[in-house]
C-alpha positions in Angstrom: -73.1 51.0 -69.8 -70.7 52.1 -72.5 -70.8 55.7 -71.2 -69.8 54.7 -67.7 -66.8 52.8 -69.0 -65.9 55.6 -71.4 -65.9 58.2 -68.6 -63.8 55.9 -66.4 -61.3 55.6 -69.2 -61.2 59.3 -69.9 -60.7 60.2 -66.2 -57.9 57.6 -65.7 -56.2 58.1 -69.1 -56.3 61.9 -69.0 -57.7 63.8 -66.0 -55.8 61.7 -63.4 -52.8 61.0 -65.5 -50.1 63.2 -64.1 -47.1 64.4 -66.1 -44.9 62.0 -64.2 -47.1 59.0 -65.1 -47.3 60.1 -68.7 -43.5 60.4 -68.8 -42.7 57.1 -67.2 -45.5 54.7 -68.0 -43.9 53.7 -71.3 -40.5 53.3 -69.7 -41.2 51.3 -66.5 -43.8 48.6 -66.0 -44.6 49.8 -62.5 -45.7 53.2 -63.7 -47.8 51.5 -66.4 -49.4 49.3 -63.8 -50.2 52.4 -61.7 -51.7 54.0 -64.7 -53.9 51.0 -65.6 -54.9 50.6 -62.0 -56.1 54.2 -61.8 -58.3 53.6 -64.9 -59.7 50.4 -63.3 -60.5 52.2 -60.0 -62.3 55.0 -61.9 -64.5 52.4 -63.6 -65.2 50.5 -60.4 -66.3 53.7 -58.7 -68.6 54.7 -61.6 -70.1 51.2 -61.9 -70.8 50.8 -58.1 -72.5 48.6 -57.0 -70.8 46.0 -59.1 -70.9 42.2 -58.9 -68.1 39.7 -59.4 -68.8 39.4 -63.1 -68.5 43.2 -63.7 -65.3 43.2 -61.5 -63.8 40.5 -63.8 -64.6 42.4 -67.0 -63.2 45.7 -65.6 -60.0 43.9 -64.5 -59.8 42.4 -68.0 -60.0 45.9 -69.4 -57.2 47.0 -67.0 -55.0 44.1 -68.2 -55.7 44.9 -71.9 -54.9 48.6 -71.3 -51.6 47.6 -69.6 -50.7 45.3 -72.5 -51.5 48.0 -75.1 -49.4 50.6 -73.4 -46.6 48.0 -73.0 -46.7 47.4 -76.7 -46.6 51.2 -77.3 -43.3 51.4 -75.3 -41.6 49.2 -78.0 -42.6 51.6 -80.9 -40.4 54.4 -82.1 -42.4 57.1 -83.8 -40.3 60.2 -84.6 -42.6 62.4 -86.7 -45.2 64.7 -85.2 -47.8 63.6 -87.6 -47.1 59.9 -86.9 -47.5 60.6 -83.2 -50.8 62.3 -83.7 -52.2 59.4 -85.9 -51.0 56.9 -83.4 -52.6 58.7 -80.5 -55.9 58.6 -82.4 -55.4 54.9 -83.2 -54.6 54.1 -79.6 -57.8 55.8 -78.4 -59.9 54.0 -81.0 -58.6 50.7 -79.9 -59.3 51.4 -76.2 -62.8 52.6 -77.0 -63.5 49.6 -79.2 -62.6 47.4 -76.3 -64.8 49.4 -73.9 -67.7 49.1 -76.4 -67.3 45.3 -76.6 -67.2 45.0 -72.9 -70.2 47.2 -72.5 -72.3 44.9 -74.6 -71.6 42.1 -72.2 -71.7 44.0 -68.9 -75.1 45.6 -69.7 -76.7 42.2 -69.5 -75.5 41.5 -65.9 -75.3 45.0 -64.4 -77.3 45.9 -61.3 -79.0 49.4 -61.1 -76.2 52.0 -60.9 -76.1 54.9 -58.5 -75.2 57.7 -61.0 -77.7 58.7 -63.6 -76.5 58.2 -67.2 -77.3 61.9 -68.1 -74.9 63.0 -65.4 -72.3 60.6 -66.8 -72.8 62.0 -70.4 -72.4 65.6 -69.1 -69.2 64.6 -67.3 -67.8 63.0 -70.4 -68.3 66.3 -72.3 -66.5 68.2 -69.5 -63.6 65.8 -69.5 -63.6 65.9 -73.3 -63.3 69.7 -73.5 -60.8 69.9 -70.6 -58.4 67.0 -70.1 -58.7 65.0 -73.3 -58.7 68.0 -75.7 -55.6 69.4 -73.9 -53.6 66.4 -75.2 -55.4 66.3 -78.5 -54.6 69.9 -79.3 -51.0 69.5 -78.5 -50.7 66.6 -80.9 -52.5 68.6 -83.6 -50.3 71.6 -83.1 -47.1 69.6 -83.2 -48.4 68.0 -86.5 -49.2 71.5 -88.0 -45.9 73.1 -86.7 -43.4 70.2 -87.0 -40.4 72.6 -86.9 -41.7 74.3 -83.7 -39.8 72.4 -81.0 -40.9 72.8 -77.4 -42.1 70.8 -74.5 -45.5 69.1 -74.7 -46.8 71.7 -72.3 -44.9 74.9 -71.5 -45.5 76.7 -68.2 -49.2 77.2 -67.6 -50.3 76.6 -71.2 -52.3 73.5 -70.2 -54.3 75.2 -67.4 -55.0 78.3 -69.4 -56.3 76.2 -72.3 -58.5 74.1 -70.1 -60.0 77.2 -68.4 -60.6 78.8 -71.8 -62.5 75.8 -73.1 -64.6 75.3 -70.0 -65.6 79.0 -69.7 -66.3 79.2 -73.5 -68.4 76.0 -73.3 -70.6 77.6 -70.6 -70.8 80.9 -72.5 -72.2 78.9 -75.5 -74.7 77.3 -73.2 -75.8 80.6 -71.6 -76.1 82.2 -75.1 -78.3 79.4 -76.3 -80.4 79.1 -73.2 -80.9 82.7 -72.2 -79.5 85.5 -74.4 -77.2 85.8 -77.3 -75.6 88.7 -75.6 -73.6 86.3 -73.4 -71.4 85.8 -76.5 -69.8 89.1 -75.5 -68.1 87.0 -72.8 -66.4 85.0 -75.6 -65.0 88.2 -77.1 -63.7 89.2 -73.7 -61.9 85.9 -73.4 -60.3 86.3 -76.8 -59.1 89.8 -75.9 -57.9 88.7 -72.5 -55.9 85.8 -74.1 -54.3 88.2 -76.6 -53.2 90.4 -73.8 -51.9 87.3 -71.9 -50.1 86.1 -75.0 -48.2 89.5 -75.4 -47.2 89.5 -71.7 -46.4 85.8 -71.0 -46.2 83.7 -74.2 -44.8 85.9 -76.9 -41.2 85.1 -76.2 -41.6 81.4 -76.9 -44.9 81.0 -78.8 -45.3 82.2 -82.4 -48.4 84.2 -83.3 -49.5 81.6 -85.8 -49.2 78.9 -83.2 -51.2 81.0 -80.7 -54.0 81.7 -83.3 -54.3 78.0 -84.2 -54.4 77.1 -80.5 -57.0 79.7 -79.7 -59.1 78.6 -82.7 -59.1 75.0 -81.6 -59.9 75.9 -78.0 -63.1 77.8 -79.1 -63.9 75.1 -81.7 -63.7 72.3 -79.2 -65.9 74.2 -76.7 -68.5 74.6 -79.5 -68.3 70.9 -80.3 -68.8 70.0 -76.6 -71.8 72.3 -76.5 -73.2 70.6 -79.6 -72.8 67.2 -77.9 -74.7 68.6 -75.0 -77.6 69.7 -77.2 -77.7 66.2 -78.9 -77.9 64.5 -75.5 -80.8 66.8 -74.4 
């Protein structure tokens, strides 16, 4: 049950959180309400068919999420390292609440439509794509505090997500079929170096690019390890 709630949280808090929602949810309660509602809807879809008890607990999670984000809006964290640590703490709090709710819901839940192995696989995909996109930005800002830029610049987010997803499947193919598939990883690195020289070099330092590329590949590998553990 915990995995269903976790996937719903990740989808609503990262995959379906647009830049406009992220920008305004801490400023205006209506945007925060929209954000919390999206998370709640994601959980309801994943936990279908749900009874009135499950509905109540999922709505409770939505209310708690709304309250936590409302509290965040009153904080003023100026340092990049502080923002990164608070991001981690915020996610730990949300996940702890989900775990607590899952211990209750599992006792009253009817059979669910989606197999738990599919849910776990989707969690890994969301982790290496949407969640890690935000995580990497916080880490980079903590490592390079003097490097001032937008949270995402241009197509940086999309390129990073594609890199991690393709790298993840390359690791899977290399493990399942032939190690020669790792040549694809080398091709990705070369392609990104070329892309950096053509598109990003004017505003992204080489050290920043190398750190970002390293984390993209590392997170893909971590996602693949998670997949092996689940199997």
